[in-house]
N, C-alpha and C positions, 0 to 999 in steps of 0.2 A: 792178241786174245792169248788166255792161259793156257800155256798147253795140257792135255787131258792126263792125269794119272802121272807122270813124272816128273813134267819142266812145266815152268809158264809161258805162256802167251802173255825191252832192259829199254880271294882273289886279288893280288892289286891288281886294279882297272886299268890303270898308265902305262903296262906292261907290251913292247912289243918284242918277240920271239926275235933273237939276231939268230944269223945261221948255225953258231957252233952250238943255241942251246936248242935248235931244231934237232941237233944231230944228237944230243944227248937224248933225246927222248928214246932211243932206243925203240926206232921204228926199222924193221928190216925187210927186206924185198922178195915177194914172188914173184916164180914167172910162171903168165899162163902156156897153155898150149900152143898158145900163136905167139909165144915169143917174146908177150908186153910184158915190162916186171910190176908189181903193182905193192904196198904195201901190206903185211903181216901186222899180227896181235903183236905188240911190242913184252916182249919181258917184265918191263918198267915202262910206266907212263904219266908223263909229265902234262897236269890239264894244262892245258891252253888258256893266256892270257888278253885277249883281245878285247876289245870295247867296242858294245855294236855302234858307236859312232865312227868309229874307227873304219868299220867294214861298210858301213852307211857309205863313208867319205868316197869309197873306192867303186862306189857303184854311180853309173852316169846320171843325172836325177831323173833327165827321161823316163826310165827303168822305171820307174814308184810313180807315172801317170798312168788314172785308170780311162780307157774309152769307153765308152757306153754302148756307140756305135760297132765299132771293132767288137768287143764281147760277143753283140747278139750276131756279128758274122758266124763266128763260130757257133754257136746255137743251132740257127739256120741251117749250115752243109750238116750239120750231125744229123740233125733231125732229119733232113732229104735223106739222109745216108740209111736212116733209120728205117724210113717211108720206102728206099728204093727197093732194099733188101727185104722189108717186109710183102713188096707188090711182087716182086721175083719168086719169093717163097710160094704165093697162091698155086703156082704151077705147079711145084714138085711133085705133088700128086696124079699128075695128069704123065706123068714119064713115066717109062718102062720102070718095073720093081726095084729092077739090081740100081738105073739110075736113079733109084731116091734113097737107097742107102747110100747114096754118094753125097747128091743135094742137100739131104736136110740137116748130117754133122757141119759142112759145109755153111750153110744158113747160119746156124747152130754158133758157130766161132766167130762167123765172120758178126752176127748184131750183137755176139757177146762182148766184142770188142770197142765195135763202134758207140753202144751203149755204154761201156766203161766212159768212154771221152766224155757221154752226156752228165754222166756220175761223177765227175773230176770240175766239170765246170760248175754243176752243182752247190760245190766244195768249195768253189772259189768265192760264192754267191755268199756262204756262209763265213767266208772268210773279208767279206766286204771287198773281195778284189777285183768283182766284176763291175761294179761302177762305181762311180761318187754316192750316187742315190741308194742309203740304206732299203727305201723302199723296194727298189727296183731289187734289188740285190736278194732281199727275203721272199720278195713273191717270184720271181724268177727261180730262186733256190729253194722254195718250198712245192711248185709246180713239180719243179724238173726229178727231184728227189723222193716226192711220195710217189710216183710214176715209177719210182724203182722201187718202192717197199721201205725206203729209208726215211725215216720220224725226221723229219729236217729240224726242227727247233734243239729236238735232243741232241740228234747228233752234233750240229753246233755248238752247243753251249759244254759238252762234255768232249769234244776236239777241239774248243779254244785253252780249255784247260790240259789238255794234254802241250797242247803247244805253250804254252806258260810255266809248265813243268818237264819238258823234257829230259830223259833223262833220270829225273828225281825220284829214286828208288821208293818214296812213300806219300808223292805227289802225281807223278807221271799218272795217266788213265787207261793206257792200251801195252800188254806185249812186256808187262813188269815180270823181270826175272824172278825166277823162286832163288832163296838163299838155301844155302848148304842144310842147314837142321832141318826147314819146309822140303824138302827132297831125304829127310829122313836119313842122311848119310851121317855118318863120325864125326867128331868135330874136328879138324885141320890142325893135323902135327906141325911141328916148326921146321921140319926137314919133307914136307910132303909136296912139298912147292909143281911139282912136274907131273905128281902121281893122277892116274886116272882112275877114279872108283868105279871098278868093274860092277859096282851095283847097280849103276844106274846104265852100262852098257847096252841096250837091246839088242835083241837080234835084228840083223835089217827088216826081214817082212815086218818086223813089228812096228818097224820107226818107219816104213813106207806106210803101212796102215795108217797108224795117226798121221801123216801130213795130210794123205788123202782125207780125212775127218776134218784136221784142222783146214784144208783147202774148200772141201764141199761146206760145210757146217760152220767153219768157224766165225762167220762176220753173223748171222741172225744168232749163234751163239753167245756174241760176244753185244749184242742187243736185246737179246733179253734175260739175260742172265749174270753179265759182265763178264762173262768167259775171258780171260787173261787180263783182266782189268785192275786194277787199285784195289787190295782187298781190304773191304769196308766194316768186315764181320756182321754183317747182316746181308739179305737178298737184296742185290743191286739193278736197277734194268732202267733202259733209254723210255719203256711203256709205262712206268709210274711216277706223277711230278712228286711224290715224295720220298725219292730218291737221295742218296746222299750226296749225289750227283750236282745236284738241283739245288737251289736255293728257294725260299718263298716266293720272291717276286717272279718265276720262273713259270707259276701254275698255270697259269692260261696257254703259252706258248708248246707247251709241254701235253699239254690235253687239246691244242687243235694240233698236231703233229699226228697224236696218236687215230687224228679222228679223221685224218685224210689218210693215215693208212687205211683204215676198216673203209674209207668211201673206196678207195682203189681197188681193196680185194673183193667188195661187191661189185662194181663194175665187172673184174674178171668173174669171180661168179654169173653175173648178167649174161658175160660173153657168151660162157660154158652154154648155159641154159638156148643162148643162142643157136651158136654154131657150133656145140659139142664140147667136151670138158679137155678132148684131147688135142683140136685146134689152140686152147689155150696153151694145152701145157705144149705145140711144135712150135707154136708163133711166139710166147710170151716166159714159160718157165723154164725153159732149157737156155732159152739165153740166159734167163736172169741169172740164174746158178752158176753161168760162165762169168758173169758180172760180179758176184760175189767170188768167186777162183781168183780173179783180176787185184781184185780190190784187198783180198788177204793176203794174196802172192805177194805185190805191190809194196803194201805195208809193214807186213812182218819181214820182207828183203828191207827197206829202209830202216829198221829199224835194230835186226838181229845179225850182228856181226861177229868174229872173235878179235876184230880191230877194234869196237865201240866201247866205250867206256859206258858207267854209270854213278850215279855221284849221289852221298848223303849229303846230309843238309850243309855240314859243316864246308864242303868244295864244292857243291852247286852254284850256277849263275846262269842268268838266262842264258847268254853266248855259248857259257859250256855244254847247257843240255842240246841246242840247237847245233851245234859242230857234234854232236854224239849220236848222229847219222850217216846215211852214205845214197851217194847216189849212183848210179848202175845203168848200165846202157844197155838199152832193150832191141835194139836196131832202129835207124830210120822209121821205118815204116811204126813198130809199136809206141818208140819216143812220140811221134806224130797226131798217131790214135790217141793218144793218152795225155796228150797238153803238157809232156816235159814233165809230168809229175812227179814219174821215177827219175831220170837224169840230172833234173835242178834241183834236188829235194834238200839241200842242204840252205840254198837262196833261197828257199821258199819256207824253211821254218825260222830264217831270219830275219825276210820279210815277209810276214804270210797277209800283207795285204797286195803287192806285188802281182799285176798280172802274170798267168803263165805267158803271155806273149811277147812278156820282156824278160823272162828266170834265165836263158841260154846264153844274152851280152849279160846277166849282172853275175852270170855262173863266172865265167870269164873271169869278168873281173877281181872278184873275191879269193880265188886260185892264185893270184897272184899275193895276197894279202897272206893267206891262209900258207901256203907253202905245207909243208909235210903234217900239215892239221888237216889238209884235203882229204879226205874219205873219197873213194873211189873202187869201184868192183866190175871189171867187163868179162868176167868169166860165164858160160854159159848159164843158162836160169834154170835148170835141173840142176847143174855140180854148186850153183850158189846153194840153192833151197837146203840139199845136202850138205854142206858143208856150215851153214849158218845152225842146221835141224843138230847134227852128230858135232858141233863143237863147241854151238851156248846152253848146255844144259843147264848151269845154274851161276850163283855167282857166291861171296863168301858172306858169312853171317857179321864179320867185321871189317873194319877200313873204314872211308870214306869214296874212296878211289877203285871202284871195282872193275875187272876185268872179266867175262865170261871164260865157262871152265869145263871142261867135258869128264 
């Protein structure tokens, strides 16, 4: 999603980098507060030159097998947890008023986490990673995403294009960086390599305000008017089939997706008539906002970090784009609840039809091949968001391999 106002919401095919080449990338080590070292943004960056076959061959063959029954087990478990939390919440208003002020936020937070897991499973369906059957994938994905107010086919199509052009300055679909000129900054000078332009250094409170807006409204803004998406020069939305995101053949799938959203909204309006609008707000709407929060946070941090490059056409290829993402550790509970979408995201971009339950094993396999080209950050989430927001404000207008600047 494009950042509001001042920042958007970023080869020889047979070469295997040797140790000397990896060393020459200029990757530096940074140390977290826990003493663990991690890569920081290099002063210069040599794009990787792995082939997709080279990386695929490193992954055990069974990791690519899709098991429909096993996938359904995850759906059943998540939906059961949602139902259990919903049922438990029906007793909250019978508690003493002081306990209600504690119990409702706990319900909203937990329900948001579990529902985000359902969102991830629907996302797997869109990648055809849930089952070998396209019909099962699209049926399950449509139902789950529609229940979470996501236009399934519309987002499936745009997300597929994102995967096919990740990190490409003019073809990627989301979190496309602003350029120096788009930020209204003066042209870069030859001796200006490390200069931080004070014109865009916002006050911390302003930064915090924009971060709040992004995490709260970023997802619907992206769906409705393509906030932070690729600039097509005209209004672009996931809710109209003539959007430049889509092809003519997509028309009826887009219409069906939008109809599903209206059906869900209609059901919510009906529920508010029967149970009261506050019941819908407490049981559905606030957990839904938490889902949006986690979705934007995860997606933003996957694709926005000082160590991640973006490319223009002359230097971009699929593997380079897939490696222009970063794995982040959210801790055992959230990693599990989110079906490892955050801590195995590089593997997901390389092999998007791979089921999530094989992604950890695949990640360990490709790390051995990637070496220093494997991007990982284990800093606390608050620190990670602040680091990315303040250090990833724009890229240069010139060049084919671009690193964020602040």
